[in-house]
C-alpha positions in Angstrom: 101.0 -83.0 -39.4 99.1 -80.2 -41.2 96.1 -82.5 -41.5 96.0 -83.1 -37.8 96.3 -79.3 -37.1 93.6 -78.6 -39.6 91.3 -81.3 -38.1 91.9 -79.9 -34.5 91.1 -76.4 -35.7 87.9 -77.6 -37.3 86.9 -79.5 -34.2 87.7 -76.4 -32.0 85.6 -74.1 -34.2 82.7 -76.7 -34.3 82.8 -77.2 -30.6 82.9 -73.4 -30.0 79.8 -73.0 -32.2 78.0 -75.8 -30.3 78.9 -74.2 -26.9 77.5 -70.8 -28.1 74.3 -72.6 -29.1 74.1 -74.3 -25.7 74.5 -70.9 -24.0 71.7 -69.4 -26.1 69.4 -72.4 -25.4 70.0 -72.0 -21.7 69.1 -68.3 -22.0 65.9 -69.2 -23.8 65.1 -71.9 -21.2 65.5 -69.3 -18.5 63.2 -66.9 -20.4 60.6 -69.6 -20.8 60.7 -70.4 -17.1 60.5 -66.7 -16.2 57.4 -66.5 -18.5 55.8 -69.5 -16.8 56.4 -68.0 -13.4 55.1 -64.6 -14.4 51.9 -66.1 -15.8 51.5 -68.3 -12.8 51.9 -65.3 -10.4 50.2 -62.7 -12.7 53.3 -60.7 -12.3 52.5 -57.5 -14.3 56.0 -55.9 -14.2 57.7 -59.0 -15.4 55.1 -59.7 -18.1 55.6 -56.1 -19.3 59.3 -56.7 -19.6 59.3 -60.2 -21.2 56.5 -59.9 -23.7 57.1 -58.2 -27.0 54.8 -55.2 -27.8 53.7 -57.0 -31.0 52.8 -60.2 -29.1 50.3 -62.5 -30.6 49.1 -65.0 -28.0 47.0 -67.8 -29.4 44.8 -70.1 -27.3 43.7 -73.7 -28.0 40.1 -72.4 -28.2 41.0 -70.2 -31.1 41.1 -66.7 -29.5 44.2 -64.6 -29.9 45.3 -61.9 -27.4 47.6 -58.9 -27.6 50.2 -58.1 -24.9 47.9 -55.6 -23.2 44.9 -58.0 -23.2 46.9 -61.0 -22.0 48.3 -59.0 -19.1 44.8 -57.6 -18.2 43.2 -61.1 -18.2 46.0 -62.5 -15.9 46.1 -59.5 -13.5 42.3 -59.3 -13.2 41.9 -63.1 -12.5 39.8 -63.6 -15.6 42.6 -66.1 -16.5 44.1 -67.5 -13.4 46.7 -70.3 -13.3 46.9 -72.1 -10.0 49.5 -74.7 -11.1 51.4 -75.0 -14.3 53.7 -77.9 -15.1 55.8 -78.1 -18.3 57.3 -81.3 -19.7 59.0 -82.5 -22.9 60.5 -79.1 -23.7 62.6 -78.6 -26.8 64.4 -75.4 -27.9 65.7 -74.4 -31.3 67.7 -71.2 -31.6 68.4 -69.6 -35.0 70.2 -66.3 -34.5 67.9 -63.9 -32.6 64.9 -66.2 -32.8 64.0 -69.2 -30.7 61.3 -71.8 -31.0 60.2 -73.5 -27.8 57.8 -76.4 -27.8 56.5 -78.2 -24.7 53.6 -80.0 -23.2 51.7 -78.0 -20.5 49.4 -79.3 -17.8 47.7 -76.6 -15.7 45.1 -76.2 -13.0 43.1 -73.0 -13.5 40.6 -70.9 -11.7 39.4 -68.7 -14.5 36.7 -66.3 -13.2 36.7 -68.3 -10.0 35.8 -71.5 -11.9 38.2 -74.4 -11.3 39.5 -76.3 -14.3 42.4 -78.2 -15.9 44.1 -77.9 -19.3 46.4 -80.2 -21.1 48.1 -78.5 -24.1 50.9 -78.6 -26.6 52.5 -75.1 -26.8 54.6 -73.4 -29.4 56.4 -70.3 -28.3 58.5 -68.0 -30.5 61.0 -65.9 -28.6 63.0 -63.0 -30.1 66.1 -61.5 -28.6 65.9 -57.8 -28.1 69.2 -56.4 -26.8 70.2 -58.9 -24.1 66.6 -60.1 -23.3 64.7 -63.0 -24.9 61.1 -61.8 -25.3 57.9 -63.7 -26.2 56.8 -62.7 -29.7 54.2 -65.4 -30.3 52.5 -68.3 -28.7 50.1 -70.9 -30.0 48.4 -73.7 -28.1 46.6 -76.8 -29.2 44.7 -79.3 -27.0 46.6 -82.4 -25.9 44.0 -85.2 -26.5 46.1 -87.9 -24.8 
């Protein structure tokens, strides 16, 4: 009988830990979607809130932007996303850090020049208080 009680306790603790992970993954998925929408809409107040001050934002072409520069390029239209679709998203949460990977297809209108991009993206989110913020992003071209 003690073995059954011990096994049930172990299963309960394991299930509770898994549920906590699932909750964190949902929070990160929401943060990633909020980021997608803020970029798509060049929403400066939301970007200010969800981007870490220490942001390092790497592009597939090799350039890296800070928080201030990224926001400026989006708000000015220098970088303009008309459509942005995300697929194959995975999320790994370790404590207050989360890694999000996905495949991104976007239609752009950078400096009023239409274009498309197909990318693999790696995001690193960090939890600050109750908010998951983007700390780092790196993109590579999707050649498929």
